[in-house]
Backbone and ligand atoms as CSV (ligand in chain L), in Angstrom:
chain,resi,resn,atom,element,x,y,z
A,1,MET,N,N,-0.840,2.914,7.448
A,1,MET,CA,C,-2.298,2.832,7.325
A,1,MET,C,C,-2.974,3.934,8.117
A,2,PRO,N,N,-4.056,4.450,7.570
A,2,PRO,CA,C,-4.855,5.377,8.372
A,2,PRO,C,C,-5.483,4.597,9.525
A,3,LYS,N,N,-6.151,5.314,10.391
A,3,LYS,CA,C,-6.847,4.624,11.480
A,3,LYS,C,C,-7.693,3.505,10.880
A,4,LYS,N,N,-7.977,2.537,11.681
A,4,LYS,CA,C,-8.703,1.368,11.187
A,4,LYS,C,C,-9.872,1.790,10.293
A,5,LEU,N,N,-9.815,1.310,9.047
A,5,LEU,CA,C,-10.869,1.657,8.118
A,5,LEU,C,C,-12.060,0.749,8.374
A,6,GLY,N,N,-13.130,1.320,8.861
A,6,GLY,CA,C,-14.311,0.509,9.132
A,6,GLY,C,C,-15.164,0.375,7.887
A,7,PHE,N,N,-14.760,-0.534,7.011
A,7,PHE,CA,C,-15.534,-0.705,5.780
A,7,PHE,C,C,-16.956,-1.141,6.111
A,8,THR,N,N,-17.905,-0.531,5.444
A,8,THR,CA,C,-19.291,-0.912,5.713
A,8,THR,C,C,-19.855,-1.801,4.604
A,9,GLN,N,N,-19.174,-1.831,3.451
A,9,GLN,CA,C,-19.698,-2.645,2.344
A,9,GLN,C,C,-19.158,-4.069,2.396
A,10,LYS,N,N,-19.949,-4.974,1.842
A,10,LYS,CA,C,-19.565,-6.382,1.825
A,10,LYS,C,C,-18.384,-6.592,0.887
A,11,PRO,N,N,-17.385,-7.390,1.302
A,11,PRO,CA,C,-16.237,-7.627,0.422
A,11,PRO,C,C,-16.649,-8.263,-0.912
A,12,ARG,N,N,-15.930,-7.887,-1.952
A,12,ARG,CA,C,-16.172,-8.431,-3.287
A,12,ARG,C,C,-14.814,-8.545,-3.977
A,13,HIS,N,N,-14.661,-9.444,-4.866
A,13,HIS,CA,C,-13.454,-9.626,-5.689
A,13,HIS,C,C,-12.226,-10.086,-4.875
A,14,HIS,N,N,-11.494,-11.010,-5.485
A,14,HIS,CA,C,-10.158,-11.333,-5.003
A,14,HIS,C,C,-9.188,-10.491,-5.825
A,15,VAL,N,N,-7.994,-10.277,-5.298
A,15,VAL,CA,C,-7.033,-9.470,-6.044
A,15,VAL,C,C,-5.676,-10.171,-6.078
A,16,PHE,N,N,-5.013,-10.024,-7.201
A,16,PHE,CA,C,-3.660,-10.550,-7.362
A,16,PHE,C,C,-2.834,-9.441,-8.002
A,17,ILE,N,N,-1.746,-9.086,-7.390
A,17,ILE,CA,C,-0.858,-8.089,-7.973
A,17,ILE,C,C,0.250,-8.819,-8.712
A,18,ASN,N,N,0.214,-8.688,-10.032
A,18,ASN,CA,C,1.147,-9.402,-10.899
A,18,ASN,C,C,2.461,-8.630,-11.012
A,19,PRO,N,N,3.523,-9.168,-10.412
A,19,PRO,CA,C,4.794,-8.427,-10.415
A,19,PRO,C,C,5.659,-8.725,-11.640
A,20,TRP,N,N,5.226,-9.664,-12.504
A,20,TRP,CA,C,6.102,-10.079,-13.597
A,20,TRP,C,C,5.836,-9.277,-14.857
A,21,SER,N,N,6.873,-8.618,-15.345
A,21,SER,CA,C,6.692,-7.785,-16.532
A,21,SER,C,C,6.456,-8.638,-17.776
A,22,ASP,N,N,6.831,-9.902,-17.733
A,22,ASP,CA,C,6.690,-10.737,-18.931
A,22,ASP,C,C,5.520,-11.716,-18.835
A,23,ALA,N,N,4.654,-11.554,-17.850
A,23,ALA,CA,C,3.485,-12.428,-17.728
A,23,ALA,C,C,2.222,-11.575,-17.699
A,24,ALA,N,N,1.374,-11.771,-18.708
A,24,ALA,CA,C,0.179,-10.936,-18.799
A,24,ALA,C,C,-1.043,-11.604,-18.178
A,25,PHE,N,N,-0.948,-12.902,-17.916
A,25,PHE,CA,C,-2.079,-13.655,-17.364
A,25,PHE,C,C,-3.338,-13.472,-18.211
A,26,THR,N,N,-3.211,-13.812,-19.487
A,26,THR,CA,C,-4.383,-13.816,-20.364
A,26,THR,C,C,-5.291,-14.995,-20.023
A,27,ARG,N,N,-4.745,-15.967,-19.272
A,27,ARG,CA,C,-5.574,-17.030,-18.691
A,27,ARG,C,C,-5.447,-16.926,-17.178
A,28,CYS,N,N,-6.521,-17.281,-16.507
A,28,CYS,CA,C,-6.543,-17.177,-15.053
A,28,CYS,C,C,-5.536,-18.153,-14.436
A,29,PRO,N,N,-4.696,-17.667,-13.518
A,29,PRO,CA,C,-3.706,-18.556,-12.903
A,29,PRO,C,C,-4.353,-19.589,-11.968
A,30,LYS,N,N,-5.604,-19.404,-11.635
A,30,LYS,CA,C,-6.250,-20.358,-10.740
A,30,LYS,C,C,-7.038,-21.412,-11.514
A,31,CYS,N,N,-7.863,-20.987,-12.475
A,31,CYS,CA,C,-8.755,-21.940,-13.156
A,31,CYS,C,C,-8.421,-22.130,-14.627
A,32,ASP,N,N,-7.460,-21.358,-15.153
A,32,ASP,CA,C,-7.017,-21.463,-16.545
A,32,ASP,C,C,-8.068,-20.993,-17.559
A,33,TYR,N,N,-9.111,-20.386,-17.094
A,33,TYR,CA,C,-10.129,-19.831,-17.977
A,33,TYR,C,C,-9.574,-18.514,-18.542
A,34,PRO,N,N,-9.894,-18.181,-19.820
A,34,PRO,CA,C,-9.375,-16.911,-20.356
A,34,PRO,C,C,-9.861,-15.715,-19.532
A,35,THR,N,N,-8.950,-14.813,-19.240
A,35,THR,CA,C,-9.337,-13.606,-18.499
A,35,THR,C,C,-9.835,-12.558,-19.496
A,36,ARG,N,N,-10.616,-11.624,-19.014
A,36,ARG,CA,C,-11.110,-10.534,-19.851
A,36,ARG,C,C,-10.556,-9.228,-19.332
A,37,LEU,N,N,-10.657,-8.201,-20.165
A,37,LEU,CA,C,-10.239,-6.875,-19.717
A,37,LEU,C,C,-11.462,-6.151,-19.175
A,38,ARG,N,N,-11.327,-5.624,-17.989
A,38,ARG,CA,C,-12.432,-4.871,-17.403
A,38,ARG,C,C,-11.850,-3.723,-16.586
A,39,LYS,N,N,-12.547,-2.605,-16.622
A,39,LYS,CA,C,-12.054,-1.426,-15.911
A,39,LYS,C,C,-12.620,-1.392,-14.497
A,40,PHE,N,N,-11.755,-1.160,-13.542
A,40,PHE,CA,C,-12.175,-1.069,-12.149
A,40,PHE,C,C,-11.638,0.219,-11.524
A,41,PRO,N,N,-12.446,0.891,-10.713
A,41,PRO,CA,C,-11.898,1.956,-9.878
A,41,PRO,C,C,-11.205,1.288,-8.680
A,42,LEU,N,N,-9.888,1.250,-8.721
A,42,LEU,CA,C,-9.130,0.539,-7.686
A,42,LEU,C,C,-8.741,1.506,-6.573
A,43,VAL,N,N,-9.069,1.121,-5.352
A,43,VAL,CA,C,-8.713,1.954,-4.207
A,43,VAL,C,C,-7.468,1.357,-3.563
A,44,VAL,N,N,-6.439,2.168,-3.486
A,44,VAL,CA,C,-5.201,1.704,-2.860
A,44,VAL,C,C,-4.778,2.711,-1.797
A,45,HIS,N,N,-4.117,2.198,-0.777
A,45,HIS,CA,C,-3.513,3.107,0.191
A,45,HIS,C,C,-2.074,3.327,-0.225
A,46,LEU,N,N,-1.704,4.605,-0.416
A,46,LEU,CA,C,-0.349,4.922,-0.853
A,46,LEU,C,C,0.518,5.174,0.377
A,47,ALA,N,N,1.385,4.235,0.692
A,47,ALA,CA,C,2.197,4.348,1.898
A,47,ALA,C,C,3.079,5.597,1.921
A,48,PRO,N,N,3.778,5.940,0.813
A,48,PRO,CA,C,4.710,7.082,0.890
A,48,PRO,C,C,4.040,8.410,1.231
A,49,VAL,N,N,2.778,8.560,0.862
A,49,VAL,CA,C,2.094,9.816,1.173
A,49,VAL,C,C,1.003,9.614,2.218
A,50,ASN,N,N,0.890,8.386,2.698
A,50,ASN,CA,C,-0.068,8.016,3.738
A,50,ASN,C,C,-1.486,8.495,3.457
A,51,ARG,N,N,-1.946,8.190,2.257
A,51,ARG,CA,C,-3.345,8.518,1.951
A,51,ARG,C,C,-3.884,7.572,0.885
A,52,PRO,N,N,-5.192,7.415,0.877
A,52,PRO,CA,C,-5.782,6.540,-0.139
A,52,PRO,C,C,-5.929,7.260,-1.470
A,53,ALA,N,N,-5.981,6.481,-2.530
A,53,ALA,CA,C,-6.210,7.049,-3.852
A,53,ALA,C,C,-7.100,6.091,-4.626
A,54,VAL,N,N,-7.799,6.632,-5.583
A,54,VAL,CA,C,-8.629,5.809,-6.466
A,54,VAL,C,C,-8.057,5.923,-7.868
A,55,ILE,N,N,-7.735,4.798,-8.458
A,55,ILE,CA,C,-7.150,4.779,-9.791
A,55,ILE,C,C,-8.039,3.918,-10.681
A,56,ASN,N,N,-8.604,4.537,-11.696
A,56,ASN,CA,C,-9.482,3.814,-12.611
A,56,ASN,C,C,-8.610,3.104,-13.637
A,57,LYS,N,N,-8.636,1.776,-13.626
A,57,LYS,CA,C,-7.646,1.044,-14.419
A,57,LYS,C,C,-8.264,-0.200,-15.047
A,58,THR,N,N,-7.919,-0.422,-16.306
A,58,THR,CA,C,-8.325,-1.653,-16.961
A,58,THR,C,C,-7.410,-2.783,-16.508
A,59,CYS,N,N,-8.012,-3.863,-16.055
A,59,CYS,CA,C,-7.245,-4.996,-15.538
A,59,CYS,C,C,-7.725,-6.282,-16.183
A,60,ARG,N,N,-6.895,-7.302,-16.105
A,60,ARG,CA,C,-7.331,-8.658,-16.419
A,60,ARG,C,C,-8.266,-9.103,-15.309
A,61,TYR,N,N,-9.331,-9.791,-15.694
A,61,TYR,CA,C,-10.324,-10.193,-14.701
A,61,TYR,C,C,-10.843,-11.579,-15.047
A,62,CYS,N,N,-10.878,-12.475,-14.076
A,62,CYS,CA,C,-11.466,-13.805,-14.269
A,62,CYS,C,C,-12.864,-13.798,-13.659
A,63,ILE,N,N,-13.832,-13.953,-14.522
A,63,ILE,CA,C,-15.226,-13.941,-14.066
A,63,ILE,C,C,-15.497,-15.134,-13.158
A,64,ALA,N,N,-14.966,-16.301,-13.539
A,64,ALA,CA,C,-15.251,-17.524,-12.781
A,64,ALA,C,C,-14.743,-17.426,-11.341
A,65,CYS,N,N,-13.545,-16.871,-11.167
A,65,CYS,CA,C,-12.941,-16.781,-9.827
A,65,CYS,C,C,-13.205,-15.436,-9.156
A,66,ASP,N,N,-13.786,-14.501,-9.891
A,66,ASP,CA,C,-13.963,-13.139,-9.379
A,66,ASP,C,C,-12.598,-12.555,-8.955
A,67,LEU,N,N,-11.625,-12.748,-9.838
A,67,LEU,CA,C,-10.249,-12.346,-9.537
A,67,LEU,C,C,-9.805,-11.184,-10.426
A,68,ILE,N,N,-9.406,-10.097,-9.790
A,68,ILE,CA,C,-8.844,-8.944,-10.498
A,68,ILE,C,C,-7.320,-9.060,-10.464
A,69,ILE,N,N,-6.707,-8.957,-11.627
A,69,ILE,CA,C,-5.248,-9.042,-11.702
A,69,ILE,C,C,-4.693,-7.655,-12.025
A,70,ILE,N,N,-3.995,-7.085,-11.070
A,70,ILE,CA,C,-3.389,-5.768,-11.263
A,70,ILE,C,C,-1.951,-5.985,-11.710
A,71,ARG,N,N,-1.623,-5.491,-12.895
A,71,ARG,CA,C,-0.276,-5.689,-13.413
A,71,ARG,C,C,0.608,-4.512,-13.030
A,72,ARG,N,N,1.658,-4.801,-12.293
A,72,ARG,CA,C,2.525,-3.719,-11.812
A,72,ARG,C,C,3.121,-2.903,-12.950
A,73,LEU,N,N,3.450,-3.592,-14.039
A,73,LEU,CA,C,4.065,-2.912,-15.184
A,73,LEU,C,C,3.200,-1.731,-15.653
A,74,ASP,N,N,1.890,-1.896,-15.598
A,74,ASP,CA,C,0.968,-0.848,-16.038
A,74,ASP,C,C,0.524,0.050,-14.886
A,75,PHE,N,N,0.438,-0.545,-13.716
A,75,PHE,CA,C,-0.172,0.169,-12.587
A,75,PHE,C,C,0.821,1.072,-11.862
A,76,ASP,N,N,2.051,0.591,-11.707
A,76,ASP,CA,C,3.028,1.350,-10.925
A,76,ASP,C,C,3.303,2.764,-11.468
A,77,PRO,N,N,3.362,2.937,-12.813
A,77,PRO,CA,C,3.582,4.306,-13.301
A,77,PRO,C,C,2.466,5.265,-12.893
A,78,LEU,N,N,1.231,4.745,-12.796
A,78,LEU,CA,C,0.114,5.597,-12.371
A,78,LEU,C,C,0.284,5.990,-10.908
A,79,VAL,N,N,0.695,5.009,-10.098
A,79,VAL,CA,C,0.954,5.301,-8.688
A,79,VAL,C,C,2.131,6.261,-8.579
A,80,GLY,N,N,3.154,6.020,-9.407
A,80,GLY,CA,C,4.342,6.873,-9.386
A,80,GLY,C,C,4.002,8.332,-9.640
A,81,SER,N,N,3.049,8.567,-10.558
A,81,SER,CA,C,2.697,9.953,-10.849
A,81,SER,C,C,1.985,10.594,-9.656
A,82,LEU,N,N,1.352,9.778,-8.820
A,82,LEU,CA,C,0.665,10.318,-7.646
A,82,LEU,C,C,1.617,10.570,-6.475
A,83,ILE,N,N,2.658,9.755,-6.384
A,83,ILE,CA,C,3.582,9.937,-5.259
A,83,ILE,C,C,4.819,10.722,-5.673
A,84,GLY,N,N,4.898,11.063,-6.948
A,84,GLY,CA,C,5.956,11.946,-7.400
A,84,GLY,C,C,7.310,11.314,-7.603
A,85,ARG,N,N,7.335,10.009,-7.791
A,85,ARG,CA,C,8.607,9.368,-8.128
A,85,ARG,C,C,8.338,8.052,-8.859
A,86,ALA,N,N,9.327,7.633,-9.627
A,86,ALA,CA,C,9.192,6.365,-10.331
A,86,ALA,C,C,9.326,5.211,-9.336
A,87,ILE,N,N,8.631,4.117,-9.632
A,87,ILE,CA,C,8.700,2.943,-8.765
A,87,ILE,C,C,9.438,1.841,-9.503
A,88,ASP,N,N,10.431,1.288,-8.874
A,88,ASP,CA,C,11.164,0.181,-9.464
A,88,ASP,C,C,10.349,-1.095,-9.251
A,89,LEU,N,N,10.192,-1.868,-10.323
A,89,LEU,CA,C,9.414,-3.109,-10.206
A,89,LEU,C,C,10.009,-4.075,-9.198
A,90,LEU,N,N,11.294,-3.878,-8.900
A,90,LEU,CA,C,11.946,-4.797,-7.961
A,90,LEU,C,C,11.672,-4.420,-6.510
A,91,GLU,N,N,11.239,-3.184,-6.279
A,91,GLU,CA,C,10.940,-2.821,-4.898
A,91,GLU,C,C,9.543,-3.323,-4.521
A,92,GLU,N,N,9.358,-3.501,-3.245
A,92,GLU,CA,C,8.049,-3.939,-2.778
A,92,GLU,C,C,7.031,-2.872,-3.153
A,93,GLU,N,N,5.845,-3.265,-3.558
A,93,GLU,CA,C,4.911,-2.229,-4.013
A,93,GLU,C,C,4.590,-1.288,-2.856
A,94,PRO,N,N,4.685,0.023,-3.124
A,94,PRO,CA,C,4.493,1.010,-2.047
A,94,PRO,C,C,3.023,1.366,-1.840
A,95,TYR,N,N,2.154,0.404,-2.150
A,95,TYR,CA,C,0.724,0.659,-1.980
A,95,TYR,C,C,0.053,-0.619,-1.488
A,96,LEU,N,N,-1.078,-0.418,-0.858
A,96,LEU,CA,C,-1.831,-1.545,-0.331
A,96,LEU,C,C,-3.197,-1.562,-1.022
A,97,PRO,N,N,-3.514,-2.656,-1.722
A,97,PRO,CA,C,-4.814,-2.688,-2.383
A,97,PRO,C,C,-5.938,-2.825,-1.355
A,98,LEU,N,N,-6.890,-1.913,-1.381
A,98,LEU,CA,C,-7.977,-1.947,-0.402
A,98,LEU,C,C,-9.261,-2.516,-0.991
A,99,GLY,N,N,-9.573,-2.112,-2.210
A,99,GLY,CA,C,-10.817,-2.591,-2.794
A,99,GLY,C,C,-11.189,-1.816,-4.039
A,100,THR,N,N,-12.445,-1.895,-4.383
A,100,THR,CA,C,-12.959,-1.180,-5.544
A,100,THR,C,C,-14.126,-0.312,-5.067
A,101,MET,N,N,-14.794,0.316,-6.000
A,101,MET,CA,C,-16.051,0.990,-5.642
A,101,MET,C,C,-17.001,0.829,-6.804
A,102,ASP,N,N,-18.279,0.977,-6.522
A,102,ASP,CA,C,-19.238,0.806,-7.609
A,102,ASP,C,C,-19.301,2.090,-8.440
A,103,ARG,N,N,-20.058,1.996,-9.533
A,103,ARG,CA,C,-20.127,3.100,-10.483
A,103,ARG,C,C,-20.565,4.408,-9.806
A,104,GLU,N,N,-21.517,4.284,-8.904
A,104,GLU,CA,C,-22.045,5.466,-8.226
A,104,GLU,C,C,-20.960,6.109,-7.346
A,105,GLY,N,N,-20.269,5.264,-6.612
A,105,GLY,CA,C,-19.196,5.761,-5.754
A,105,GLY,C,C,-18.102,6.422,-6.562
A,106,TRP,N,N,-17.740,5.772,-7.668
A,106,TRP,CA,C,-16.684,6.312,-8.521
A,106,TRP,C,C,-17.076,7.668,-9.092
A,107,LYS,N,N,-18.347,7.798,-9.495
A,107,LYS,CA,C,-18.829,9.064,-10.045
A,107,LYS,C,C,-18.695,10.178,-9.003
A,108,GLN,N,N,-19.046,9.846,-7.776
A,108,GLN,CA,C,-18.981,10.854,-6.723
A,108,GLN,C,C,-17.542,11.267,-6.444
A,109,VAL,N,N,-16.663,10.263,-6.408
A,109,VAL,CA,C,-15.251,10.568,-6.151
A,109,VAL,C,C,-14.668,11.384,-7.293
A,110,SER,N,N,-14.996,10.985,-8.530
A,110,SER,CA,C,-14.347,11.623,-9.673
A,110,SER,C,C,-14.820,13.064,-9.853
A,111,ILE,N,N,-15.967,13.408,-9.289
A,111,ILE,CA,C,-16.341,14.816,-9.366
A,111,ILE,C,C,-16.128,15.513,-8.023
A,112,GLY,N,N,-15.407,14.855,-7.162
A,112,GLY,CA,C,-14.918,15.524,-5.972
A,112,GLY,C,C,-15.929,15.757,-4.873
A,113,LEU,N,N,-16.939,14.912,-4.800
A,113,LEU,CA,C,-17.953,15.135,-3.777
A,113,LEU,C,C,-17.602,14.526,-2.425
A,114,LEU,N,N,-16.633,13.644,-2.425
A,114,LEU,CA,C,-16.345,12.930,-1.189
A,114,LEU,C,C,-14.980,13.294,-0.642
A,115,THR,N,N,-14.843,13.137,0.641
A,115,THR,CA,C,-13.539,13.312,1.256
A,115,THR,C,C,-13.037,11.929,1.665
A,116,THR,N,N,-11.790,11.862,2.092
A,116,THR,CA,C,-11.267,10.552,2.482
A,116,THR,C,C,-12.067,9.973,3.633
A,117,GLY,N,N,-12.702,10.817,4.414
A,117,GLY,CA,C,-13.521,10.325,5.514
A,117,GLY,C,C,-14.732,9.544,5.037
A,118,ASP,N,N,-15.141,9.806,3.801
A,118,ASP,CA,C,-16.298,9.097,3.261
A,118,ASP,C,C,-15.907,7.752,2.651
A,119,LEU,N,N,-14.621,7.605,2.356
A,119,LEU,CA,C,-14.193,6.415,1.621
A,119,LEU,C,C,-14.586,5.090,2.270
A,120,PRO,N,N,-14.465,4.942,3.596
A,120,PRO,CA,C,-14.819,3.638,4.177
A,120,PRO,C,C,-16.228,3.191,3.829
A,121,ASP,N,N,-17.118,4.140,3.570
A,121,ASP,CA,C,-18.492,3.767,3.253
A,121,ASP,C,C,-18.682,3.377,1.793
A,122,ILE,N,N,-17.811,3.851,0.927
A,122,ILE,CA,C,-18.028,3.516,-0.486
A,122,ILE,C,C,-17.016,2.512,-1.025
A,123,ILE,N,N,-15.967,2.233,-0.258
A,123,ILE,CA,C,-15.029,1.207,-0.708
A,123,ILE,C,C,-15.675,-0.173,-0.574
A,124,ILE,N,N,-15.567,-0.954,-1.651
A,124,ILE,CA,C,-15.959,-2.357,-1.582
A,124,ILE,C,C,-14.666,-3.134,-1.354
A,125,PRO,N,N,-14.430,-3.570,-0.108
A,125,PRO,CA,C,-13.124,-4.168,0.176
A,125,PRO,C,C,-12.912,-5.478,-0.579
A,126,PHE,N,N,-11.646,-5.762,-0.874
A,126,PHE,CA,C,-11.320,-7.052,-1.487
A,126,PHE,C,C,-11.564,-8.164,-0.484
A,127,LYS,N,N,-11.960,-9.338,-1.014
A,127,LYS,CA,C,-12.148,-10.503,-0.146
A,127,LYS,C,C,-10.808,-11.008,0.344
A,128,ASN,N,N,-9.864,-11.067,-0.598
A,128,ASN,CA,C,-8.601,-11.709,-0.302
A,128,ASN,C,C,-7.557,-11.299,-1.309
A,129,ARG,N,N,-6.308,-11.369,-0.900
A,129,ARG,CA,C,-5.238,-11.173,-1.859
A,129,ARG,C,C,-4.603,-12.528,-2.138
A,130,TRP,N,N,-4.487,-12.879,-3.427
A,130,TRP,CA,C,-3.895,-14.151,-3.825
A,130,TRP,C,C,-2.542,-13.898,-4.470
A,131,ASN,N,N,-1.701,-14.903,-4.433
A,131,ASN,CA,C,-0.414,-14.814,-5.118
A,131,ASN,C,C,-0.209,-16.020,-6.013
A,132,PHE,N,N,0.366,-15.775,-7.162
A,132,PHE,CA,C,0.635,-16.845,-8.116
A,132,PHE,C,C,2.000,-16.624,-8.742
A,133,GLU,N,N,2.576,-17.704,-9.215
A,133,GLU,CA,C,3.785,-17.601,-10.011
A,133,GLU,C,C,3.452,-18.092,-11.412
A,134,PRO,N,N,4.020,-17.448,-12.426
A,134,PRO,CA,C,3.723,-17.910,-13.781
A,134,PRO,C,C,4.321,-19.296,-14.025
A,135,VAL,N,N,3.567,-20.113,-14.727
A,135,VAL,CA,C,4.073,-21.440,-15.084
A,135,VAL,C,C,4.645,-21.344,-16.482
A,136,PRO,N,N,5.908,-21.682,-16.646
A,136,PRO,CA,C,6.472,-21.597,-17.990
A,136,PRO,C,C,5.783,-22.583,-18.934
A,137,ARG,N,N,5.453,-22.110,-20.132
A,137,ARG,CA,C,4.779,-22.990,-21.090
A,137,ARG,C,C,5.818,-23.720,-21.945
A,138,TRP,N,N,7.010,-23.198,-21.995
A,138,TRP,CA,C,8.095,-23.891,-22.677
A,138,TRP,C,C,9.394,-23.454,-22.031
A,139,VAL,N,N,10.433,-24.181,-22.293
A,139,VAL,CA,C,11.731,-23.869,-21.711
A,139,VAL,C,C,12.732,-23.702,-22.829
A,140,LYS,N,N,13.466,-22.604,-22.787
A,140,LYS,CA,C,14.504,-22.403,-23.786
A,140,LYS,C,C,15.646,-23.374,-23.557
A,141,VAL,N,N,16.224,-23.849,-24.630
A,141,VAL,CA,C,17.299,-24.818,-24.474
A,141,VAL,C,C,18.662,-24.281,-24.874
A,142,ASP,N,N,18.689,-23.020,-25.382
A,142,ASP,CA,C,19.976,-22.493,-25.827
A,142,ASP,C,C,20.732,-21.738,-24.727
A,143,GLY,N,N,20.177,-21.724,-23.556
A,143,GLY,CA,C,20.890,-21.126,-22.425
A,143,GLY,C,C,20.723,-19.638,-22.275
A,144,THR,N,N,20.088,-18.957,-23.228
A,144,THR,CA,C,19.902,-17.507,-23.086
A,144,THR,C,C,18.616,-17.244,-22.310
A,145,LYS,N,N,18.591,-16.074,-21.699
A,145,LYS,CA,C,17.413,-15.710,-20.917
A,145,LYS,C,C,16.880,-14.384,-21.394
A,146,ASN,N,N,15.596,-14.144,-21.157
A,146,ASN,CA,C,15.024,-12.843,-21.489
A,146,ASN,C,C,15.620,-11.781,-20.576
A,147,GLY,N,N,15.686,-10.561,-21.110
A,147,GLY,CA,C,16.298,-9.458,-20.384
A,147,GLY,C,C,15.778,-9.240,-18.981
A,148,ASN,N,N,14.469,-9.122,-18.816
A,148,ASN,CA,C,13.962,-8.784,-17.483
A,148,ASN,C,C,13.485,-10.049,-16.809
L,1,ZN,ZN,ZN,-10.262,-18.143,-12.645
């Protein structure tokens, strides 16, 4: 982690990093309400290169719970291209989710007006990180399992 990031913005959104390649969470794992697709500028700290990055990514989002679901299957390749190596889904994620930013902040970052020193002021930190396990909706009885 960089020196203590003194976020100045009020926390918003909960975050869940979905590690399962076979679970899309089209329904919210907390309230079972259908999730929607929404694009967020996600700010993560990349441990291997020790710097923050902003990745604009469409995620599953539960409006009722204010929960953003980041799917590793889709997200890790984007991180991999930034750190210069592929990420195995089985390894611990080499990034720390910090928060999002609003449209104005994202515009400034995407046209290169800000430095990492400015990030603490425009990052909207996550309220909390949640974890869920997928609940099987049916069980196979023939003894075979899915590949991954
Ligand atoms: Zn929900």
